[in-house]
N, C-alpha and C positions, 0 to 999 in steps of 0.2 A: 189290565193287560200283565203278561207274565213279566217277571224280573229277566233282564236280558242276560245279566250273570248266571243266574239260575238255569236260564234255557242253555246257555254255552257249556256249562257243566255238565249239564246231562245230555247233552248232544255230544260231546266229545272228550269230557273228562275222563282220566284213567281212574278206576276204582270199581265201586261195587256199591248196590243198595242194601242197606240193614232193613230187615223185616221186623219190626218192633210192635207188632198190630196184634197179638194175640188177641181175642174178644172174651166174652163171659164163659162161652162154652169149653176154650180152649186153655183158660188161665189157671184153673188148678193143674193141670197137667205140666204147664209151664212152671210154675211153681214147685212143684215136686221135683223137677229136674233141675230145679235151683236150690234145692236142699230144704222148701219149706213145705211141711206136711199140712193136710186139711185141719189137722188139729189145732195148728197155730192161728187159724181165724174163725169165727163164728158168725160172720155175715158177708154180704157181697161187698159191702162198703170197706170192711176190713181186708178183704181178698184184693179188692181194687188198690187200696193204700200199700198193700205189699208188692204188687206187680208194678206199681207206679215206682216204687222205690227202687227194685231192679232196674226198669228203665232207666231211671234218673242216673244210678250208678254206672250203667253202660255209657250213657250219652256223656257224663262228667269225666270219665276216665281219659286220661291223658293220650291214651291209645287210639281214642275214637274222633278222627277229625277228618275234615274235607279232602285231605291229602289222599287218604284210601278209601273212606268211606264217602262217597259223593252225594249220597241221598239216605233218607230214611223213612219209611212208611209208619204212620202212628195209627193207634186206636183212637177213635172220637173221645172217649174220656182222657186220653193222654193229650190230647190237642186243646182240650179244656183246662188242663192243669198246667201248673207252673214248674220249672226247675230254678232253684235258688232264687224265688221272686221273679223270674222272667217267663211269660208264656212259652211253652215247650217249642213252638214252632218258630218263634222269634230267636229263643235260645239256641236252636240248633244252627240257624243261619248266621247269627251275628257273632255267637261266641265260637262255632266250629267249623262255620263254611260248609254246613252239610243241608242240602236242599230237603224240604218236608212235603211229604205226601200224607194222605189221608186215607184209610180204609173206608168205604162208604157202604159195601153191602151189608145187608141184614141177615145173613145166612142163606141157607138153601132150602129149596123145595124137596119133597120126596122124589126118589128116584122114578123116570120115565123115559122110555126108549133109550136106556143106557146112559143117560146123563141126569145130573141135578142142577137145574136151571136156579138162578138167583130168586129169592123171594121179592114181592113187590118192594117199591121204596116211595111210598107216598110223601114222605118228608125229604125227598133228595134235595129238591130246589132250596128249602131253607138250610139244610145241611151245607150245601154248597155255597150259599151266599155267607154263612159264618165262615166256613174254611177261607174264603177270598178275604175276608176281614182280618183273619187271623194271620194270615201271610202264608198260607198253604200253596204250593205249586202244582200239585197233581193229585190224582186219586189212585186209588186200587180197588178192583172188586172181583170176587173170585167165584167161579162156578167149576163143575166137576163133571168129568167124562170118564164113566166106568166101562164103556165098550166101543167098539169100532162100529157104531150104529149111524148110519150116514144121515139118517132122518134126525136123530137128536143131536148130534154135531152141528148140522146146519142150523137148528133151533138155538143151540146154546151161542153159536158164534152171532148169530142175528140179533140177540137179546144183549149181547156184551157191546155189540157196535151201536145198537140203538140208544141204549144208556150212554155210551161214550160220547156220541153227538149232542145229549143233553149238557153233559159235563163240559165239553168244549164250547157250548153256547155260554157257560159262565167264566171263560177265560182260563179254564184249568186244563191240564195234561192228565188224559186218563190213561191208566194201566190197565189194560184187557188182561185177563188172566182166567183162561179155559185150562184148568189143571186136567192133565191126562194121570189118572192113578197108576203108579209105577209097577204095581203088583198084577195088573191084568193080562190075560194070555195075549190078547190082540192089541197090545199097546202099539206096536211099530204100525198096524194098519190103522188104528186111531188116528195116529200122528199124521200119516199120510192125507187122510180126509180132513183131518184140522187145518192143515197146510193149505189145501185147495180152498175151503172155506174162507179162511183169512184172506188170503190173496183176493179172492173174489170180493170180498168186502173192501179191502183196501184200494183195489182199482175202481170201485165205484166212488170213493170217497172224492170232494172237491180237492183241487190242487193246493189250496190255501190251507189245509187241515193236516195235523198229524195226530199219531197215538203212540203210546208205548204199548209192548206186548210182555207179558210174564208168562212162560211157558215152562212145561217140565222139559228137563234134559231129555233129549230125544235117543230113541235106540240107535238109530243111524245117526252118526256123527255129521255135524254140517248139515242137516235135512232142512234147518230155517233160513239157511244162507238167503234163498230169494226174499224173504221177509226182512232180513237184516239190511239187504241193499236197496229195499223199496223205499222210494222218496217220502210216501206217506208215513213212515214209521221212524220216531226219534230215536229210539232205543229197543233192543231186545234184551231182556233180564231172564235168568233162569231160577226157578224156585227149587230148592233141595229135596222136596217132595217125600220126605222119609228116609233118604240116603244118609248115610252117615256123612259128617264133613269131609273125610278122606275121599270116600267114594265120589261125593257131589264134586269136589274140585276136581279129581281125576277126569270125571267126564265133561264138566266144564271146560278143562284145559284143552280138549279135543275138539271143541265148537268155536271156531273162529269167530269174533265179533260179537260173542255172548257175554254178558257180564252177570255176575251172581246178583240174587236177591234173597238170601237166605235168612230163616228165622232160627230153627232148631240148629241148623248147621253153624250159625253165628254164636249162640249160648252154650253150645255142647261144652261141659266141662267147667262152666261157672257154677259158683255155689255161695250161697249167703254166709257160709261158715267160713269161707276164705279171708284172709287180712285183705287191705288194700292193694297191698305190694302183691300178694299172690294173684289176685283178682285181675289186676293192671296186667301182670305178664301173661296169664292164661288169655285175656281177650286179646292183648297185643299179638299173640302167636297166633290166634284163630283169625284175626283180621289181615295178619301178613300172609298166612296160607290163602286166604279167600282172595285177596287183593291178586296174589301170583297168579292164580288160576284165571281170575277175570282178564287179566292182561296178556295172558299166554298166547291168545291168537293174534 
């Protein structure tokens, strides 16, 4: 059963969710932005050690607490590792009062009908059982919308909710993330179609079930208000989607009821070369700005 204190924090707590879930494909880029070039490691194992070091440094910073960061999304390998000898999810909640989530998707299929569906997840039930045992509260899974294609968007939302019901069956809270690419010409139209498809799925859900939604910051401010207000939705969070932190914060502050779940927007400006004092100051400034934008509405 979900932890009642974690449920309360995710339902009504002030703050945002940190996305610390860069996977194998995106890890080299995340490390480069952190000031660690590919020449610094010679194997995947070394690469993942370095990214875990970066994530641990963020989590251990005095700026990173549940007062402003109410949740954090972890990569599976991060869930399986420790911070200072304590399993990561346990450390997050017991030491920082930050609710732990797990990224569960295995990447994207090739594009079709203007979307990229999630790859099959045959091991999902086993992963979810491990997540429950490790104290994970919920999950996140991402797919991508590249065009205002009604057939494609219907398929992507249906897949997200089908897997979401499987996740709920394990007592976990699914974060459903059909990302709309920010650079497409028909972004606003795609978002209108997405809104209708998500609402149809929510309306069909049993009254005793809820999901969370992670959505691209919309072209039309407050477009997703009907989803924020829907009784089947615990929380609607926003991804930064390639926007700079300043741009993402500005757009977020114009969408009442949405909170941030930023990845690059959170780590922007952090560097392996910074002293701990410089790192903590930079991270604290980022957290303060994202928190302010998340509570602005």
